[in-house]
C-alpha positions as CSV (number, residue, x, y, z in Angstrom):
1,M,-58.8,32.4,17.1
2,L,-55.7,30.4,17.9
3,A,-52.5,31.7,17.0
4,P,-50.7,29.9,14.2
5,I,-48.1,27.2,15.4
6,P,-44.5,28.2,14.3
7,N,-43.2,25.9,11.6
8,D,-39.9,25.4,13.5
9,P,-37.3,23.2,11.6
10,V,-37.0,19.6,12.8
11,P,-33.4,19.2,14.5
12,V,-31.1,17.2,12.2
13,A,-28.6,14.9,14.0
14,P,-25.0,15.6,13.1
15,A,-23.5,13.1,10.5
16,P,-21.2,10.6,12.2
17,E,-17.5,11.2,12.0
18,P,-15.8,9.5,9.1
19,V,-13.9,6.3,9.9
20,A,-10.5,5.4,8.3
21,L,-10.3,1.8,7.5
22,F,-6.9,0.0,6.9
23,T,-6.2,-3.6,6.2
24,T,-2.9,-5.6,6.6
25,C,-0.4,-6.8,4.1
26,P,0.4,-10.6,4.5
27,P,3.8,-11.1,6.0
28,S,6.4,-13.0,3.9
29,N,7.1,-15.7,6.6
30,R,3.4,-16.9,6.5
31,T,3.1,-17.3,2.7
32,D,5.0,-19.5,0.3
33,Q,7.9,-17.6,-1.4
34,A,6.5,-18.7,-4.9
35,R,3.2,-17.0,-4.5
36,Y,4.0,-14.3,-1.8
37,L,4.4,-11.3,-4.4
38,A,1.2,-12.3,-6.1
39,H,-0.6,-12.5,-2.7
40,V,0.6,-9.1,-1.8
41,I,-0.7,-7.6,-5.0
42,D,-4.1,-9.5,-4.7
43,V,-4.6,-8.2,-1.0
44,A,-3.6,-4.7,-2.0
45,R,-6.0,-4.6,-5.0
46,W,-9.0,-6.0,-2.9
47,S,-8.4,-3.3,-0.3
48,D,-8.0,-0.6,-2.9
49,A,-11.3,-1.7,-4.6
50,A,-13.0,-1.8,-1.2
51,G,-12.3,1.9,-0.7
52,C,-9.8,1.3,2.3
53,E,-7.5,4.3,3.2
54,G,-4.4,2.1,3.6
55,I,-2.6,-1.1,4.4
56,L,-0.4,-2.0,7.2
57,V,3.1,-3.4,6.2
58,Y,5.0,-5.3,9.0
59,T,8.5,-5.1,9.8
60,D,10.8,-7.3,11.9
61,N,14.1,-9.4,11.6
62,G,12.3,-12.3,10.0
63,I,10.3,-10.9,7.0
64,V,11.1,-9.0,3.9
65,D,11.7,-5.2,3.8
66,P,8.6,-3.2,4.3
67,W,9.8,-0.3,1.9
68,L,10.1,-2.7,-1.1
69,V,6.6,-4.2,-0.3
70,A,5.2,-0.6,0.0
71,Q,6.5,0.1,-3.6
72,V,4.9,-3.0,-4.9
73,I,1.6,-2.0,-3.3
74,I,1.8,1.6,-4.7
75,T,2.5,0.4,-8.2
76,H,-0.4,-2.0,-8.3
77,T,-3.2,0.2,-6.9
78,E,-4.8,3.5,-7.6
79,H,-5.3,5.1,-4.2
80,L,-4.3,2.7,-1.4
81,C,-1.7,4.1,1.0
82,P,0.9,1.9,2.6
83,L,1.3,2.2,6.5
84,V,4.9,1.3,6.6
85,A,6.3,0.0,9.9
86,V,9.4,1.8,10.9
87,Q,11.9,0.4,13.5
88,P,14.6,2.9,14.7
89,A,17.1,0.1,15.1
90,Y,17.0,-0.5,11.3
91,M,17.7,2.9,9.8
92,H,18.7,6.6,10.5
93,P,15.5,9.0,10.7
94,Y,17.0,10.8,7.6
95,T,16.7,7.5,5.5
96,V,13.0,7.2,6.6
97,A,12.3,10.7,5.6
98,K,14.1,10.2,2.3
99,M,12.0,7.1,1.7
100,A,8.9,9.0,2.2
101,A,9.9,11.9,0.1
102,S,11.1,9.7,-2.7
103,L,7.9,7.6,-3.0
104,A,5.8,10.8,-3.1
105,H,8.0,12.3,-5.7
106,L,7.8,9.1,-7.9
107,Y,4.3,8.2,-7.5
108,R,2.3,11.2,-5.9
109,R,1.1,8.9,-3.2
110,R,0.9,9.5,0.6
111,I,2.2,6.9,2.9
112,Y,1.6,6.4,6.7
113,L,4.3,5.6,9.2
114,N,3.9,3.0,11.9
115,M,6.5,3.8,14.5
116,V,7.6,0.7,16.1
117,A,9.4,1.1,19.5
118,G,10.1,-2.6,20.3
119,G,9.6,-6.0,19.0
120,F,10.8,-9.4,20.1
121,G,13.8,-9.3,22.5
122,N,15.8,-11.7,20.6
123,D,15.5,-9.5,17.5
124,L,16.6,-6.6,19.4
125,A,19.4,-8.3,21.1
126,A,20.8,-9.6,17.8
127,L,21.0,-5.9,16.7
128,N,22.7,-5.0,20.2
129,D,19.8,-2.8,21.1
130,R,19.6,-3.2,24.9
131,T,17.5,0.0,25.4
132,P,14.8,-0.5,28.2
133,H,11.1,-0.5,27.2
134,D,10.1,3.0,28.3
135,E,13.4,4.5,27.0
136,R,12.7,3.1,23.5
137,Y,9.5,5.3,23.5
138,A,11.5,8.5,24.5
139,R,13.9,7.6,21.6
140,L,11.1,7.1,19.2
141,V,9.8,10.5,20.0
142,E,13.1,12.1,19.1
143,Y,13.4,9.9,16.0
144,T,9.9,10.8,14.7
145,T,10.2,14.5,15.4
146,I,13.4,14.6,13.0
147,I,11.5,12.6,10.3
148,M,8.5,15.0,10.5
149,E,10.6,18.2,10.7
150,L,12.7,17.1,7.7
151,L,9.5,16.4,5.7
152,R,7.7,19.7,6.8
153,Q,10.5,22.2,6.6
154,P,11.8,23.7,3.4
155,A,14.8,25.0,5.5
156,P,17.7,22.8,7.1
157,V,16.8,21.1,10.3
158,T,18.8,21.2,13.5
159,F,17.9,19.0,16.4
160,A,19.8,17.9,19.5
161,G,18.4,15.2,21.7
162,R,19.6,12.5,24.0
163,H,19.5,9.9,21.1
164,Y,19.8,11.7,18.0
165,T,21.4,14.9,16.8
166,V,21.3,16.5,13.2
167,T,22.8,19.8,12.1
168,N,21.6,21.7,9.1
169,L,20.2,18.6,7.6
170,K,17.7,19.2,4.5
171,M,15.3,17.0,2.7
172,T,15.6,16.8,-1.0
173,P,13.3,16.3,-2.9
174,P,11.0,18.3,-0.8
175,L,7.6,16.7,0.1
176,P,4.4,18.3,-1.0
177,E,2.4,19.4,2.0
178,E,-0.7,17.5,1.1
179,L,1.5,14.2,1.0
180,L,2.8,14.6,4.6
181,P,2.7,11.1,6.2
182,G,0.2,10.2,8.9
183,V,1.9,8.9,12.0
184,F,0.8,5.8,14.0
185,L,2.4,4.5,17.1
186,S,1.4,1.7,19.7
187,G,-0.6,3.2,22.6
188,S,-1.0,0.0,24.7
189,S,1.5,1.0,27.3
190,T,1.5,4.3,29.4
191,A,5.0,5.1,27.7
192,G,3.5,4.4,24.2
193,L,0.4,6.4,24.9
194,A,2.4,9.3,26.1
195,A,4.8,9.4,23.1
196,A,1.7,9.2,20.7
197,Q,0.2,12.2,22.5
198,A,3.6,14.1,22.4
199,L,3.8,13.6,18.7
200,G,0.0,14.2,17.8
201,A,0.1,10.6,16.4
202,T,-2.7,8.0,16.2
203,A,-2.3,5.8,19.3
204,V,-3.1,2.2,18.2
205,Q,-4.3,-0.3,20.7
206,Y,-5.2,-4.0,20.6
207,P,-8.6,-3.4,22.2
208,R,-10.2,-5.0,25.2
209,P,-13.8,-5.9,24.8
210,A,-15.9,-2.8,24.1
211,E,-17.6,-2.7,27.5
212,E,-14.1,-2.5,29.4
213,C,-13.1,0.4,27.0
214,E,-16.2,2.2,27.9
215,A,-15.6,1.7,31.6
216,Q,-11.9,3.0,31.1
217,P,-11.9,5.3,28.1
218,P,-8.6,6.7,26.8
219,P,-7.6,10.3,27.8
220,A,-9.7,13.0,26.3
221,G,-8.1,14.3,22.9
222,T,-6.4,11.0,22.2
223,R,-6.3,10.1,18.6
224,L,-7.2,6.5,18.9
225,G,-7.0,3.5,16.5
226,V,-7.7,-0.2,17.1
227,R,-6.1,-3.3,15.6
228,V,-8.8,-6.0,15.1
229,G,-10.2,-8.6,12.8
230,L,-13.7,-9.3,11.9
231,V,-15.6,-12.3,10.8
232,A,-19.3,-11.3,10.2
233,R,-22.4,-12.6,8.2
234,E,-26.1,-11.9,8.4
235,G,-26.5,-14.6,11.1
236,A,-24.1,-15.4,13.9
237,E,-24.1,-19.1,13.4
238,A,-22.8,-18.7,9.8
239,A,-20.1,-16.3,11.1
240,W,-18.9,-18.5,13.8
241,S,-18.7,-21.5,11.3
242,V,-16.4,-19.4,9.0
243,A,-14.4,-18.3,11.9
244,H,-13.7,-21.9,13.3
245,E,-13.0,-23.1,9.8
246,R,-10.4,-20.3,9.1
247,F,-8.7,-20.6,12.4
248,P,-8.8,-24.3,13.8
249,P,-6.7,-25.3,16.7
250,D,-3.0,-25.6,16.2
251,R,-0.9,-27.1,18.9
252,K,2.3,-25.9,17.3
253,G,1.0,-22.4,17.1
254,Q,0.1,-22.5,20.7
255,L,3.6,-23.5,21.8
256,T,5.0,-20.8,19.5
257,H,2.7,-18.3,21.1
258,Q,3.8,-19.3,24.6
259,L,7.5,-19.0,23.6
260,A,6.9,-15.6,22.1
261,M,5.5,-14.4,25.4
262,K,8.7,-15.4,27.1
263,V,11.0,-13.4,24.8
264,S,8.8,-10.3,24.4
265,D,8.5,-7.3,26.7
266,S,5.6,-5.9,24.5
267,E,2.7,-4.6,26.7
268,W,0.1,-5.4,24.1
269,H,1.3,-8.9,23.8
270,R,1.0,-9.4,27.5
271,Q,-2.4,-7.6,27.8
272,L,-4.0,-9.8,25.0
273,S,-2.6,-13.0,26.6
274,E,-4.2,-12.0,29.9
275,L,-7.4,-11.1,28.1
276,A,-7.4,-14.5,26.3
277,R,-7.7,-16.3,29.8
278,A,-10.4,-14.0,31.1
279,S,-12.7,-13.0,28.1
280,A,-14.0,-16.3,26.7
281,R,-17.7,-15.9,26.8
282,Q,-20.2,-17.4,24.7
283,D,-22.3,-14.3,24.3
284,S,-19.4,-12.1,23.3
285,P,-18.3,-11.4,19.8
286,Y,-14.8,-10.7,21.2
287,W,-12.5,-13.7,20.2
288,L,-8.7,-14.3,21.0
289,F,-8.6,-17.9,19.7
290,P,-6.5,-17.0,16.7
291,F,-4.1,-14.9,18.8
292,E,-3.6,-17.8,21.3
293,N,-2.8,-20.2,18.3
294,Y,-0.2,-17.7,16.7
295,K,-2.3,-17.2,13.6
296,T,-2.6,-13.4,14.0
297,F,-1.7,-10.6,16.4
298,C,-5.0,-9.1,17.2
299,P,-8.3,-9.8,18.7
300,Y,-11.2,-10.8,16.4
301,L,-15.0,-9.8,16.5
302,V,-17.1,-12.6,15.3
303,G,-20.9,-12.6,14.8
304,S,-23.9,-11.3,13.0
305,Y,-23.5,-7.9,11.1
306,D,-25.6,-6.2,13.6
307,R,-23.9,-7.6,16.8
308,V,-20.4,-6.8,15.4
309,A,-21.5,-3.4,14.1
310,E,-22.9,-2.7,17.7
311,E,-19.4,-3.6,19.0
312,I,-17.7,-1.4,16.4
313,G,-20.0,1.4,17.3
314,R,-19.1,1.3,20.9
315,Y,-15.4,1.5,19.9
316,Q,-16.2,4.7,18.0
317,G,-18.1,6.0,21.1
318,V,-14.9,6.0,23.0
319,G,-13.2,8.0,20.3
320,C,-11.7,5.5,17.8
321,R,-11.8,6.8,14.2
322,T,-9.2,4.5,12.8
323,F,-9.6,0.6,12.4
324,L,-6.8,-1.6,11.3
325,M,-8.2,-4.8,10.0
326,D,-6.3,-8.1,9.9
327,V,-5.2,-9.5,6.6
328,P,-8.3,-10.0,4.6
329,A,-9.0,-13.6,3.4
330,S,-10.5,-12.6,0.1
331,A,-12.1,-9.7,-1.7
332,E,-15.6,-11.1,-0.6
333,E,-14.5,-11.0,3.1
334,L,-13.8,-7.4,2.6
335,E,-17.5,-6.8,1.5
336,H,-18.6,-8.5,4.7
337,I,-16.5,-6.0,6.7
338,R,-17.8,-3.1,4.7
339,A,-21.3,-4.1,5.5
340,V,-20.4,-4.2,9.3
341,F,-19.0,-0.6,9.1
342,A,-21.9,0.5,7.0
343,R,-24.5,-0.7,9.8
344,A,-22.3,0.8,12.4
345,Q,-22.5,4.3,10.8
346,E,-26.3,3.8,10.4
347,R,-26.5,3.0,14.1
348,I,-24.6,6.1,15.1
349,A,-26.6,8.4,12.8
350,G,-29.8,7.0,14.2
């Protein structure tokens, strides 16, 4: 008589790691003043309804203050967390910590901090900030350390660095531990990636095509995020039709892009410009045309849901758990983006 076959349990694949999805707030210099506030509120509400974790709010010399925009976002949404861009040249680290603690005290809402080391050279020169590129990241580590220590510590903080010194500085009102900000930082350059690792921050990159990221993955243990736009539909032809209609050629934009290249020492700006010349392939969803025409500041992925989901899954495969989407064109567009990420998660789970 044959022995009974053991009823071993069937192995179950682990659930895919969760992904944090952020959108981007429209900058004030690309929207008519009369409708800008309403546009910000619309984009924030679409993002909130779509279940996004947060929304990036830009900063530079030519747009409105990101903290005021962040307050507008908080007061018109239920859960959405502003990812506020912070430039050390604009304010003392104590002021940043005070803003984060004050918003938490008033609204019980967490924020994220997008720590900006540089920007356009002319903007920095106008502020008399002549600090070299890599040294700006060393300064940013000190700056962010003070901010986070003030928000973590109930006791006064003392810190002595090369760029910043504080003595017995205390944050009032205190910040509840569960509302401690998440920290993002550009990881496109060697100096930026080292700074993000030193701070335990999410290193945000403007990604190369997925196959190149797989060939040269980030260092193990890196908390990685990517900044990217999506245009996806059930079929590739429909997606490309929408993409070309949304981003037509713009000669003025091309000239502005070329000028920006000359006045910026940003590593990501240089990398994307080089990729634009090298990656134009008909079979690839990776598209830099909007960047070349100065319509946006990130690459796009364009194609069918399945093809773009495959590309998103490959980015997840090299460790990316945070995706910062470009400014959404509509609430409907966010539903298409959600469909892509749902399929990407299904592919990974399968």
